[in-house]
PyMOL Python script that loads the backbone (N, CA, C, O; Angstrom):
from pymol import cmd

cmd.read_pdbstr("""\
ATOM      1  N   MET A   1     -35.659 -44.624  13.586  1.00  0.00           N
ATOM      2  CA  MET A   1     -35.205 -43.678  14.589  1.00  0.00           C
ATOM      3  C   MET A   1     -33.671 -43.650  14.567  1.00  0.00           C
ATOM      4  O   MET A   1     -33.024 -44.697  14.576  1.00  0.00           O
ATOM      5  N   GLU A   2     -33.114 -42.468  14.538  1.00  0.00           N
ATOM      6  CA  GLU A   2     -31.669 -42.317  14.466  1.00  0.00           C
ATOM      7  C   GLU A   2     -31.026 -42.478  15.847  1.00  0.00           C
ATOM      8  O   GLU A   2     -31.680 -42.341  16.881  1.00  0.00           O
ATOM      9  N   PHE A   3     -29.725 -42.771  15.826  1.00  0.00           N
ATOM     10  CA  PHE A   3     -28.976 -42.979  17.063  1.00  0.00           C
ATOM     11  C   PHE A   3     -29.075 -41.779  17.992  1.00  0.00           C
ATOM     12  O   PHE A   3     -29.242 -41.950  19.199  1.00  0.00           O
ATOM     13  N   GLN A   4     -28.975 -40.565  17.452  1.00  0.00           N
ATOM     14  CA  GLN A   4     -29.015 -39.362  18.278  1.00  0.00           C
ATOM     15  C   GLN A   4     -30.354 -39.232  19.009  1.00  0.00           C
ATOM     16  O   GLN A   4     -30.402 -38.803  20.162  1.00  0.00           O
ATOM     17  N   GLU A   5     -31.428 -39.604  18.334  1.00  0.00           N
ATOM     18  CA  GLU A   5     -32.746 -39.509  18.949  1.00  0.00           C
ATOM     19  C   GLU A   5     -32.909 -40.567  20.049  1.00  0.00           C
ATOM     20  O   GLU A   5     -33.474 -40.289  21.107  1.00  0.00           O
ATOM     21  N   ILE A   6     -32.413 -41.766  19.791  1.00  0.00           N
ATOM     22  CA  ILE A   6     -32.446 -42.822  20.810  1.00  0.00           C
ATOM     23  C   ILE A   6     -31.644 -42.387  22.029  1.00  0.00           C
ATOM     24  O   ILE A   6     -32.084 -42.563  23.165  1.00  0.00           O
ATOM     25  N   LEU A   7     -30.475 -41.821  21.791  1.00  0.00           N
ATOM     26  CA  LEU A   7     -29.637 -41.323  22.881  1.00  0.00           C
ATOM     27  C   LEU A   7     -30.364 -40.221  23.659  1.00  0.00           C
ATOM     28  O   LEU A   7     -30.280 -40.165  24.886  1.00  0.00           O
ATOM     29  N   GLY A   8     -31.063 -39.364  22.956  1.00  0.00           N
ATOM     30  CA  GLY A   8     -31.838 -38.301  23.607  1.00  0.00           C
ATOM     31  C   GLY A   8     -32.925 -38.864  24.504  1.00  0.00           C
ATOM     32  O   GLY A   8     -33.121 -38.386  25.622  1.00  0.00           O
ATOM     33  N   TYR A   9     -33.630 -39.875  24.022  1.00  0.00           N
ATOM     34  CA  TYR A   9     -34.671 -40.501  24.841  1.00  0.00           C
ATOM     35  C   TYR A   9     -34.085 -41.208  26.062  1.00  0.00           C
ATOM     36  O   TYR A   9     -34.663 -41.157  27.148  1.00  0.00           O
ATOM     37  N   LEU A  10     -32.936 -41.868  25.886  1.00  0.00           N
ATOM     38  CA  LEU A  10     -32.273 -42.519  27.022  1.00  0.00           C
ATOM     39  C   LEU A  10     -31.845 -41.492  28.068  1.00  0.00           C
ATOM     40  O   LEU A  10     -32.065 -41.682  29.264  1.00  0.00           O
ATOM     41  N   ALA A  11     -31.241 -40.416  27.612  1.00  0.00           N
ATOM     42  CA  ALA A  11     -30.823 -39.345  28.522  1.00  0.00           C
ATOM     43  C   ALA A  11     -32.037 -38.763  29.234  1.00  0.00           C
ATOM     44  O   ALA A  11     -31.995 -38.519  30.440  1.00  0.00           O
ATOM     45  N   ALA A  12     -33.106 -38.541  28.499  1.00  0.00           N
ATOM     46  CA  ALA A  12     -34.334 -38.004  29.088  1.00  0.00           C
ATOM     47  C   ALA A  12     -34.877 -38.945  30.150  1.00  0.00           C
ATOM     48  O   ALA A  12     -35.284 -38.504  31.225  1.00  0.00           O
ATOM     49  N   PHE A  13     -34.886 -40.232  29.855  1.00  0.00           N
ATOM     50  CA  PHE A  13     -35.404 -41.215  30.808  1.00  0.00           C
ATOM     51  C   PHE A  13     -34.588 -41.228  32.098  1.00  0.00           C
ATOM     52  O   PHE A  13     -35.148 -41.137  33.190  1.00  0.00           O
ATOM     53  N   PHE A  14     -33.277 -41.342  31.973  1.00  0.00           N
ATOM     54  CA  PHE A  14     -32.435 -41.468  33.165  1.00  0.00           C
ATOM     55  C   PHE A  14     -32.403 -40.191  34.009  1.00  0.00           C
ATOM     56  O   PHE A  14     -32.472 -40.262  35.236  1.00  0.00           O
ATOM     57  N   THR A  15     -32.301 -39.041  33.372  1.00  0.00           N
ATOM     58  CA  THR A  15     -32.253 -37.808  34.160  1.00  0.00           C
ATOM     59  C   THR A  15     -33.592 -37.525  34.833  1.00  0.00           C
ATOM     60  O   THR A  15     -33.628 -37.012  35.952  1.00  0.00           O
ATOM     61  N   THR A  16     -34.678 -37.853  34.165  1.00  0.00           N
ATOM     62  CA  THR A  16     -35.991 -37.654  34.755  1.00  0.00           C
ATOM     63  C   THR A  16     -36.250 -38.667  35.863  1.00  0.00           C
ATOM     64  O   THR A  16     -36.755 -38.310  36.927  1.00  0.00           O
ATOM     65  N   ALA A  17     -35.910 -39.918  35.619  1.00  0.00           N
ATOM     66  CA  ALA A  17     -36.130 -40.974  36.612  1.00  0.00           C
ATOM     67  C   ALA A  17     -35.338 -40.728  37.886  1.00  0.00           C
ATOM     68  O   ALA A  17     -35.737 -41.179  38.960  1.00  0.00           O
ATOM     69  N   SER A  18     -34.227 -40.020  37.780  1.00  0.00           N
ATOM     70  CA  SER A  18     -33.406 -39.780  38.968  1.00  0.00           C
ATOM     71  C   SER A  18     -34.128 -38.929  40.010  1.00  0.00           C
ATOM     72  O   SER A  18     -33.761 -38.969  41.184  1.00  0.00           O
ATOM     73  N   PHE A  19     -35.133 -38.167  39.618  1.00  0.00           N
ATOM     74  CA  PHE A  19     -35.868 -37.322  40.552  1.00  0.00           C
ATOM     75  C   PHE A  19     -36.990 -38.060  41.263  1.00  0.00           C
ATOM     76  O   PHE A  19     -37.409 -37.645  42.344  1.00  0.00           O
ATOM     77  N   LEU A  20     -37.475 -39.124  40.692  1.00  0.00           N
ATOM     78  CA  LEU A  20     -38.637 -39.806  41.262  1.00  0.00           C
ATOM     79  C   LEU A  20     -38.417 -40.330  42.677  1.00  0.00           C
ATOM     80  O   LEU A  20     -39.315 -40.189  43.508  1.00  0.00           O
ATOM     81  N   PRO A  21     -37.262 -40.932  42.996  1.00  0.00           N
ATOM     82  CA  PRO A  21     -37.074 -41.372  44.381  1.00  0.00           C
ATOM     83  C   PRO A  21     -37.104 -40.226  45.394  1.00  0.00           C
ATOM     84  O   PRO A  21     -37.607 -40.402  46.504  1.00  0.00           O
ATOM     85  N   GLN A  22     -36.575 -39.060  45.029  1.00  0.00           N
ATOM     86  CA  GLN A  22     -36.586 -37.911  45.940  1.00  0.00           C
ATOM     87  C   GLN A  22     -38.005 -37.420  46.165  1.00  0.00           C
ATOM     88  O   GLN A  22     -38.385 -37.112  47.295  1.00  0.00           O
ATOM     89  N   VAL A  23     -38.786 -37.346  45.103  1.00  0.00           N
ATOM     90  CA  VAL A  23     -40.180 -36.914  45.235  1.00  0.00           C
ATOM     91  C   VAL A  23     -40.936 -37.902  46.124  1.00  0.00           C
ATOM     92  O   VAL A  23     -41.668 -37.499  47.028  1.00  0.00           O
ATOM     93  N   TYR A  24     -40.752 -39.195  45.861  1.00  0.00           N
ATOM     94  CA  TYR A  24     -41.443 -40.225  46.637  1.00  0.00           C
ATOM     95  C   TYR A  24     -41.036 -40.177  48.112  1.00  0.00           C
ATOM     96  O   TYR A  24     -41.893 -40.227  48.995  1.00  0.00           O
ATOM     97  N   LYS A  25     -39.739 -40.080  48.377  1.00  0.00           N
ATOM     98  CA  LYS A  25     -39.247 -40.060  49.763  1.00  0.00           C
ATOM     99  C   LYS A  25     -39.774 -38.840  50.513  1.00  0.00           C
ATOM    100  O   LYS A  25     -40.201 -38.950  51.662  1.00  0.00           O
ATOM    101  N   THR A  26     -39.744 -37.688  49.868  1.00  0.00           N
ATOM    102  CA  THR A  26     -40.210 -36.460  50.507  1.00  0.00           C
ATOM    103  C   THR A  26     -41.706 -36.555  50.800  1.00  0.00           C
ATOM    104  O   THR A  26     -42.159 -36.154  51.872  1.00  0.00           O
ATOM    105  N   TRP A  27     -42.458 -37.078  49.859  1.00  0.00           N
ATOM    106  CA  TRP A  27     -43.897 -37.233  50.048  1.00  0.00           C
ATOM    107  C   TRP A  27     -44.196 -38.250  51.149  1.00  0.00           C
ATOM    108  O   TRP A  27     -45.060 -38.020  51.995  1.00  0.00           O
ATOM    109  N   LYS A  28     -43.488 -39.358  51.134  1.00  0.00           N
ATOM    110  CA  LYS A  28     -43.731 -40.453  52.084  1.00  0.00           C
ATOM    111  C   LYS A  28     -43.357 -40.036  53.514  1.00  0.00           C
ATOM    112  O   LYS A  28     -44.107 -40.304  54.453  1.00  0.00           O
ATOM    113  N   THR A  29     -42.218 -39.393  53.677  1.00  0.00           N
ATOM    114  CA  THR A  29     -41.757 -39.020  55.022  1.00  0.00           C
ATOM    115  C   THR A  29     -42.337 -37.693  55.506  1.00  0.00           C
ATOM    116  O   THR A  29     -42.265 -37.371  56.692  1.00  0.00           O
ATOM    117  N   LYS A  30     -42.908 -36.934  54.588  1.00  0.00           N
ATOM    118  CA  LYS A  30     -43.437 -35.591  54.905  1.00  0.00           C
ATOM    119  C   LYS A  30     -42.345 -34.691  55.494  1.00  0.00           C
ATOM    120  O   LYS A  30     -42.596 -33.851  56.358  1.00  0.00           O
ATOM    121  N   SER A  31     -41.122 -34.904  54.990  1.00  0.00           N
ATOM    122  CA  SER A  31     -39.994 -34.107  55.452  1.00  0.00           C
ATOM    123  C   SER A  31     -39.168 -33.651  54.252  1.00  0.00           C
ATOM    124  O   SER A  31     -38.761 -34.455  53.414  1.00  0.00           O
ATOM    125  N   ALA A  32     -38.931 -32.349  54.191  1.00  0.00           N
ATOM    126  CA  ALA A  32     -38.113 -31.777  53.129  1.00  0.00           C
ATOM    127  C   ALA A  32     -36.910 -31.066  53.724  1.00  0.00           C
ATOM    128  O   ALA A  32     -36.352 -30.147  53.125  1.00  0.00           O
ATOM    129  N   GLU A  33     -36.523 -31.506  54.910  1.00  0.00           N
ATOM    130  CA  GLU A  33     -35.461 -30.848  55.680  1.00  0.00           C
ATOM    131  C   GLU A  33     -34.152 -30.742  54.895  1.00  0.00           C
ATOM    132  O   GLU A  33     -33.474 -29.717  54.966  1.00  0.00           O
ATOM    133  N   GLY A  34     -33.795 -31.773  54.158  1.00  0.00           N
ATOM    134  CA  GLY A  34     -32.516 -31.783  53.454  1.00  0.00           C
ATOM    135  C   GLY A  34     -32.529 -31.102  52.097  1.00  0.00           C
ATOM    136  O   GLY A  34     -31.501 -31.054  51.422  1.00  0.00           O
ATOM    137  N   LEU A  35     -33.670 -30.578  51.689  1.00  0.00           N
ATOM    138  CA  LEU A  35     -33.771 -29.960  50.369  1.00  0.00           C
ATOM    139  C   LEU A  35     -33.496 -28.462  50.449  1.00  0.00           C
ATOM    140  O   LEU A  35     -33.921 -27.791  51.390  1.00  0.00           O
ATOM    141  N   SER A  36     -32.790 -27.953  49.462  1.00  0.00           N
ATOM    142  CA  SER A  36     -32.512 -26.527  49.377  1.00  0.00           C
ATOM    143  C   SER A  36     -33.573 -25.866  48.507  1.00  0.00           C
ATOM    144  O   SER A  36     -33.659 -26.141  47.310  1.00  0.00           O
ATOM    145  N   LEU A  37     -34.378 -24.995  49.104  1.00  0.00           N
ATOM    146  CA  LEU A  37     -35.419 -24.302  48.361  1.00  0.00           C
ATOM    147  C   LEU A  37     -34.824 -23.447  47.248  1.00  0.00           C
ATOM    148  O   LEU A  37     -35.332 -23.437  46.127  1.00  0.00           O
ATOM    149  N   THR A  38     -33.755 -22.736  47.558  1.00  0.00           N
ATOM    150  CA  THR A  38     -33.109 -21.885  46.546  1.00  0.00           C
ATOM    151  C   THR A  38     -32.639 -22.719  45.357  1.00  0.00           C
ATOM    152  O   THR A  38     -32.856 -22.340  44.206  1.00  0.00           O
ATOM    153  N   MET A  39     -32.000 -23.849  45.631  1.00  0.00           N
ATOM    154  CA  MET A  39     -31.508 -24.703  44.559  1.00  0.00           C
ATOM    155  C   MET A  39     -32.647 -25.177  43.670  1.00  0.00           C
ATOM    156  O   MET A  39     -32.524 -25.160  42.445  1.00  0.00           O
ATOM    157  N   TYR A  40     -33.757 -25.603  44.275  1.00  0.00           N
ATOM    158  CA  TYR A  40     -34.866 -26.113  43.471  1.00  0.00           C
ATOM    159  C   TYR A  40     -35.579 -25.017  42.697  1.00  0.00           C
ATOM    160  O   TYR A  40     -36.086 -25.276  41.606  1.00  0.00           O
ATOM    161  N   ILE A  41     -35.633 -23.809  43.223  1.00  0.00           N
ATOM    162  CA  ILE A  41     -36.225 -22.695  42.471  1.00  0.00           C
ATOM    163  C   ILE A  41     -35.360 -22.360  41.259  1.00  0.00           C
ATOM    164  O   ILE A  41     -35.879 -22.167  40.160  1.00  0.00           O
ATOM    165  N   VAL A  42     -34.049 -22.291  41.456  1.00  0.00           N
ATOM    166  CA  VAL A  42     -33.133 -22.017  40.335  1.00  0.00           C
ATOM    167  C   VAL A  42     -33.188 -23.163  39.330  1.00  0.00           C
ATOM    168  O   VAL A  42     -33.230 -22.931  38.122  1.00  0.00           O
ATOM    169  N   PHE A  43     -33.187 -24.392  39.824  1.00  0.00           N
ATOM    170  CA  PHE A  43     -33.263 -25.568  38.964  1.00  0.00           C
ATOM    171  C   PHE A  43     -34.556 -25.567  38.152  1.00  0.00           C
ATOM    172  O   PHE A  43     -34.532 -25.811  36.946  1.00  0.00           O
ATOM    173  N   PHE A  44     -35.683 -25.293  38.807  1.00  0.00           N
ATOM    174  CA  PHE A  44     -36.978 -25.258  38.126  1.00  0.00           C
ATOM    175  C   PHE A  44     -36.981 -24.199  37.022  1.00  0.00           C
ATOM    176  O   PHE A  44     -37.512 -24.430  35.936  1.00  0.00           O
ATOM    177  N   THR A  45     -36.388 -23.045  37.304  1.00  0.00           N
ATOM    178  CA  THR A  45     -36.296 -21.983  36.292  1.00  0.00           C
ATOM    179  C   THR A  45     -35.497 -22.467  35.081  1.00  0.00           C
ATOM    180  O   THR A  45     -35.882 -22.223  33.937  1.00  0.00           O
ATOM    181  N   GLY A  46     -34.396 -23.148  35.339  1.00  0.00           N
ATOM    182  CA  GLY A  46     -33.599 -23.702  34.244  1.00  0.00           C
ATOM    183  C   GLY A  46     -34.364 -24.748  33.447  1.00  0.00           C
ATOM    184  O   GLY A  46     -34.263 -24.796  32.221  1.00  0.00           O
ATOM    185  N   ILE A  47     -35.124 -25.582  34.137  1.00  0.00           N
ATOM    186  CA  ILE A  47     -35.920 -26.610  33.468  1.00  0.00           C
ATOM    187  C   ILE A  47     -36.965 -25.972  32.560  1.00  0.00           C
ATOM    188  O   ILE A  47     -37.188 -26.440  31.444  1.00  0.00           O
ATOM    189  N   VAL A  48     -37.605 -24.908  33.033  1.00  0.00           N
ATOM    190  CA  VAL A  48     -38.587 -24.209  32.200  1.00  0.00           C
ATOM    191  C   VAL A  48     -37.911 -23.639  30.949  1.00  0.00           C
ATOM    192  O   VAL A  48     -38.478 -23.694  29.858  1.00  0.00           O
ATOM    193  N   CYS A  49     -36.706 -23.096  31.106  1.00  0.00           N
ATOM    194  CA  CYS A  49     -35.957 -22.593  29.940  1.00  0.00           C
ATOM    195  C   CYS A  49     -35.641 -23.725  28.968  1.00  0.00           C
ATOM    196  O   CYS A  49     -35.791 -23.561  27.757  1.00  0.00           O
ATOM    197  N   TRP A  50     -35.204 -24.878  29.491  1.00  0.00           N
ATOM    198  CA  TRP A  50     -34.942 -26.033  28.628  1.00  0.00           C
ATOM    199  C   TRP A  50     -36.212 -26.491  27.918  1.00  0.00           C
ATOM    200  O   TRP A  50     -36.172 -26.866  26.746  1.00  0.00           O
ATOM    201  N   LEU A  51     -37.330 -26.460  28.624  1.00  0.00           N
ATOM    202  CA  LEU A  51     -38.603 -26.855  28.011  1.00  0.00           C
ATOM    203  C   LEU A  51     -38.964 -25.929  26.854  1.00  0.00           C
ATOM    204  O   LEU A  51     -39.351 -26.395  25.782  1.00  0.00           O
ATOM    205  N   ILE A  52     -38.840 -24.639  27.065  1.00  0.00           N
ATOM    206  CA  ILE A  52     -39.117 -23.672  25.996  1.00  0.00           C
ATOM    207  C   ILE A  52     -38.174 -23.901  24.819  1.00  0.00           C
ATOM    208  O   ILE A  52     -38.593 -23.855  23.663  1.00  0.00           O
ATOM    209  N   TYR A  53     -36.919 -24.142  25.113  1.00  0.00           N
ATOM    210  CA  TYR A  53     -35.927 -24.438  24.070  1.00  0.00           C
ATOM    211  C   TYR A  53     -36.314 -25.701  23.294  1.00  0.00           C
ATOM    212  O   TYR A  53     -36.239 -25.727  22.066  1.00  0.00           O
ATOM    213  N   GLY A  54     -36.727 -26.743  24.015  1.00  0.00           N
ATOM    214  CA  GLY A  54     -37.145 -27.986  23.365  1.00  0.00           C
ATOM    215  C   GLY A  54     -38.357 -27.787  22.478  1.00  0.00           C
ATOM    216  O   GLY A  54     -38.442 -28.358  21.391  1.00  0.00           O
ATOM    217  N   ILE A  55     -39.291 -26.977  22.944  1.00  0.00           N
ATOM    218  CA  ILE A  55     -40.476 -26.669  22.127  1.00  0.00           C
ATOM    219  C   ILE A  55     -40.048 -25.922  20.872  1.00  0.00           C
ATOM    220  O   ILE A  55     -40.523 -26.217  19.776  1.00  0.00           O
ATOM    221  N   TYR A  56     -39.155 -24.959  21.032  1.00  0.00           N
ATOM    222  CA  TYR A  56     -38.647 -24.186  19.898  1.00  0.00           C
ATOM    223  C   TYR A  56     -37.989 -25.095  18.857  1.00  0.00           C
ATOM    224  O   TYR A  56     -38.166 -24.900  17.655  1.00  0.00           O
ATOM    225  N   LEU A  57     -37.219 -26.100  19.334  1.00  0.00           N
ATOM    226  CA  LEU A  57     -36.549 -27.040  18.426  1.00  0.00           C
ATOM    227  C   LEU A  57     -37.464 -28.176  17.962  1.00  0.00           C
ATOM    228  O   LEU A  57     -37.116 -28.939  17.061  1.00  0.00           O
ATOM    229  N   ASN A  58     -38.628 -28.274  18.586  1.00  0.00           N
ATOM    230  CA  ASN A  58     -39.542 -29.385  18.329  1.00  0.00           C
ATOM    231  C   ASN A  58     -38.849 -30.722  18.615  1.00  0.00           C
ATOM    232  O   ASN A  58     -38.955 -31.672  17.839  1.00  0.00           O
ATOM    233  N   SER A  59     -38.139 -30.772  19.746  1.00  0.00           N
ATOM    234  CA  SER A  59     -37.390 -31.958  20.153  1.00  0.00           C
ATOM    235  C   SER A  59     -38.153 -32.694  21.249  1.00  0.00           C
ATOM    236  O   SER A  59     -38.181 -32.264  22.402  1.00  0.00           O
ATOM    237  N   MET A  60     -38.770 -33.808  20.868  1.00  0.00           N
ATOM    238  CA  MET A  60     -39.594 -34.548  21.814  1.00  0.00           C
ATOM    239  C   MET A  60     -38.819 -35.035  23.045  1.00  0.00           C
ATOM    240  O   MET A  60     -39.362 -34.955  24.147  1.00  0.00           O
ATOM    241  N   PRO A  61     -37.570 -35.539  22.923  1.00  0.00           N
ATOM    242  CA  PRO A  61     -36.862 -35.937  24.146  1.00  0.00           C
ATOM    243  C   PRO A  61     -36.671 -34.780  25.132  1.00  0.00           C
ATOM    244  O   PRO A  61     -36.825 -34.964  26.340  1.00  0.00           O
ATOM    245  N   ILE A  62     -36.340 -33.605  24.629  1.00  0.00           N
ATOM    246  CA  ILE A  62     -36.144 -32.441  25.495  1.00  0.00           C
ATOM    247  C   ILE A  62     -37.474 -32.012  26.105  1.00  0.00           C
ATOM    248  O   ILE A  62     -37.532 -31.669  27.286  1.00  0.00           O
ATOM    249  N   ILE A  63     -38.528 -32.029  25.318  1.00  0.00           N
ATOM    250  CA  ILE A  63     -39.850 -31.630  25.799  1.00  0.00           C
ATOM    251  C   ILE A  63     -40.336 -32.588  26.882  1.00  0.00           C
ATOM    252  O   ILE A  63     -40.783 -32.149  27.942  1.00  0.00           O
ATOM    253  N   LEU A  64     -40.254 -33.883  26.625  1.00  0.00           N
ATOM    254  CA  LEU A  64     -40.732 -34.875  27.592  1.00  0.00           C
ATOM    255  C   LEU A  64     -39.930 -34.835  28.890  1.00  0.00           C
ATOM    256  O   LEU A  64     -40.496 -34.789  29.982  1.00  0.00           O
ATOM    257  N   ALA A  65     -38.607 -34.854  28.754  1.00  0.00           N
ATOM    258  CA  ALA A  65     -37.758 -34.889  29.948  1.00  0.00           C
ATOM    259  C   ALA A  65     -37.986 -33.663  30.823  1.00  0.00           C
ATOM    260  O   ALA A  65     -38.116 -33.780  32.041  1.00  0.00           O
ATOM    261  N   ASN A  66     -38.033 -32.510  30.215  1.00  0.00           N
ATOM    262  CA  ASN A  66     -38.144 -31.291  31.003  1.00  0.00           C
ATOM    263  C   ASN A  66     -39.561 -31.044  31.503  1.00  0.00           C
ATOM    264  O   ASN A  66     -39.744 -30.361  32.511  1.00  0.00           O
ATOM    265  N   SER A  67     -40.551 -31.577  30.832  1.00  0.00           N
ATOM    266  CA  SER A  67     -41.923 -31.498  31.352  1.00  0.00           C
ATOM    267  C   SER A  67     -42.043 -32.310  32.640  1.00  0.00           C
ATOM    268  O   SER A  67     -42.529 -31.810  33.655  1.00  0.00           O
ATOM    269  N   VAL A  68     -41.602 -33.549  32.590  1.00  0.00           N
ATOM    270  CA  VAL A  68     -41.711 -34.422  33.765  1.00  0.00           C
ATOM    271  C   VAL A  68     -40.787 -33.946  34.885  1.00  0.00           C
ATOM    272  O   VAL A  68     -41.194 -33.904  36.046  1.00  0.00           O
ATOM    273  N   THR A  69     -39.549 -33.588  34.545  1.00  0.00           N
ATOM    274  CA  THR A  69     -38.614 -33.102  35.559  1.00  0.00           C
ATOM    275  C   THR A  69     -39.115 -31.794  36.173  1.00  0.00           C
ATOM    276  O   THR A  69     -38.963 -31.570  37.374  1.00  0.00           O
ATOM    277  N   GLY A  70     -39.705 -30.941  35.354  1.00  0.00           N
ATOM    278  CA  GLY A  70     -40.271 -29.688  35.860  1.00  0.00           C
ATOM    279  C   GLY A  70     -41.391 -29.936  36.858  1.00  0.00           C
ATOM    280  O   GLY A  70     -41.478 -29.268  37.887  1.00  0.00           O
ATOM    281  N   ILE A  71     -42.248 -30.905  36.544  1.00  0.00           N
ATOM    282  CA  ILE A  71     -43.323 -31.261  37.473  1.00  0.00           C
ATOM    283  C   ILE A  71     -42.734 -31.786  38.784  1.00  0.00           C
ATOM    284  O   ILE A  71     -43.182 -31.411  39.867  1.00  0.00           O
ATOM    285  N   CYS A  72     -41.730 -32.654  38.677  1.00  0.00           N
ATOM    286  CA  CYS A  72     -41.084 -33.200  39.883  1.00  0.00           C
ATOM    287  C   CYS A  72     -40.449 -32.096  40.716  1.00  0.00           C
ATOM    288  O   CYS A  72     -40.618 -32.062  41.935  1.00  0.00           O
ATOM    289  N   ALA A  73     -39.725 -31.201  40.073  1.00  0.00           N
ATOM    290  CA  ALA A  73     -39.076 -30.104  40.798  1.00  0.00           C
ATOM    291  C   ALA A  73     -40.113 -29.196  41.444  1.00  0.00           C
ATOM    292  O   ALA A  73     -39.939 -28.751  42.579  1.00  0.00           O
ATOM    293  N   PHE A  74     -41.193 -28.923  40.716  1.00  0.00           N
ATOM    294  CA  PHE A  74     -42.257 -28.082  41.261  1.00  0.00           C
ATOM    295  C   PHE A  74     -42.901 -28.750  42.472  1.00  0.00           C
ATOM    296  O   PHE A  74     -43.183 -28.082  43.467  1.00  0.00           O
ATOM    297  N   LEU A  75     -43.137 -30.063  42.400  1.00  0.00           N
ATOM    298  CA  LEU A  75     -43.692 -30.787  43.544  1.00  0.00           C
ATOM    299  C   LEU A  75     -42.756 -30.722  44.747  1.00  0.00           C
ATOM    300  O   LEU A  75     -43.207 -30.563  45.882  1.00  0.00           O
ATOM    301  N   LEU A  76     -41.453 -30.845  44.498  1.00  0.00           N
ATOM    302  CA  LEU A  76     -40.488 -30.752  45.599  1.00  0.00           C
ATOM    303  C   LEU A  76     -40.486 -29.354  46.221  1.00  0.00           C
ATOM    304  O   LEU A  76     -40.348 -29.214  47.436  1.00  0.00           O
ATOM    305  N   ILE A  77     -40.638 -28.332  45.399  1.00  0.00           N
ATOM    306  CA  ILE A  77     -40.729 -26.957  45.917  1.00  0.00           C
ATOM    307  C   ILE A  77     -41.974 -26.821  46.795  1.00  0.00           C
ATOM    308  O   ILE A  77     -41.911 -26.261  47.889  1.00  0.00           O
ATOM    309  N   LEU A  78     -43.100 -27.336  46.311  1.00  0.00           N
ATOM    310  CA  LEU A  78     -44.330 -27.261  47.095  1.00  0.00           C
ATOM    311  C   LEU A  78     -44.191 -28.024  48.417  1.00  0.00           C
ATOM    312  O   LEU A  78     -44.621 -27.541  49.464  1.00  0.00           O
ATOM    313  N   MET A  79     -43.593 -29.209  48.362  1.00  0.00           N
ATOM    314  CA  MET A  79     -43.410 -29.990  49.587  1.00  0.00           C
ATOM    315  C   MET A  79     -42.437 -29.309  50.545  1.00  0.00           C
ATOM    316  O   MET A  79     -42.622 -29.359  51.761  1.00  0.00           O
ATOM    317  N   LYS A  80     -41.401 -28.672  49.996  1.00  0.00           N
ATOM    318  CA  LYS A  80     -40.462 -27.944  50.853  1.00  0.00           C
ATOM    319  C   LYS A  80     -41.184 -26.830  51.596  1.00  0.00           C
ATOM    320  O   LYS A  80     -40.945 -26.613  52.784  1.00  0.00           O
ATOM    321  N   LEU A  81     -42.062 -26.130  50.902  1.00  0.00           N
ATOM    322  CA  LEU A  81     -42.824 -25.049  51.535  1.00  0.00           C
ATOM    323  C   LEU A  81     -43.854 -25.595  52.539  1.00  0.00           C
ATOM    324  O   LEU A  81     -44.079 -24.997  53.591  1.00  0.00           O
ATOM    325  N   LYS A  82     -44.467 -26.717  52.207  1.00  0.00           N
ATOM    326  CA  LYS A  82     -45.507 -27.271  53.067  1.00  0.00           C
ATOM    327  C   LYS A  82     -44.940 -27.956  54.306  1.00  0.00           C
ATOM    328  O   LYS A  82     -45.496 -27.822  55.396  1.00  0.00           O
ATOM    329  N   TYR A  83     -43.835 -28.691  54.148  1.00  0.00           N
ATOM    330  CA  TYR A  83     -43.300 -29.496  55.242  1.00  0.00           C
ATOM    331  C   TYR A  83     -42.146 -28.817  55.975  1.00  0.00           C
ATOM    332  O   TYR A  83     -41.272 -29.501  56.507  1.00  0.00           O
ATOM    333  N   LYS A  84     -42.127 -27.501  56.012  1.00  0.00           N
ATOM    334  CA  LYS A  84     -41.057 -26.772  56.708  1.00  0.00           C
ATOM    335  C   LYS A  84     -40.844 -27.410  58.026  1.00  0.00           C
ATOM    336  O   LYS A  84     -39.989 -26.969  58.794  1.00  0.00           O
TER     337      LYS A  84
END
""", "prot")
cmd.dss("prot")
cmd.show_as("cartoon", "prot")
cmd.util.cbc("prot")
cmd.orient("prot")
């Protein structure tokens, strides 16, 4: 495995892992008061674009990171709508 690929996996891990505490906290407290719905919708759209780009490049770090981050962002959007 080349250095660039290892770096890609590390970046994917850290950026994706950064969303997990927010998802957990929102789910646990049943409160999404501090979340911006507009920001997460725009962010989710960008993540989907990155995912398509990663698929086009056949880049596993980009595909994995944006798949998991997309799911997290989508869950936060759903919780924001549910826990108004």
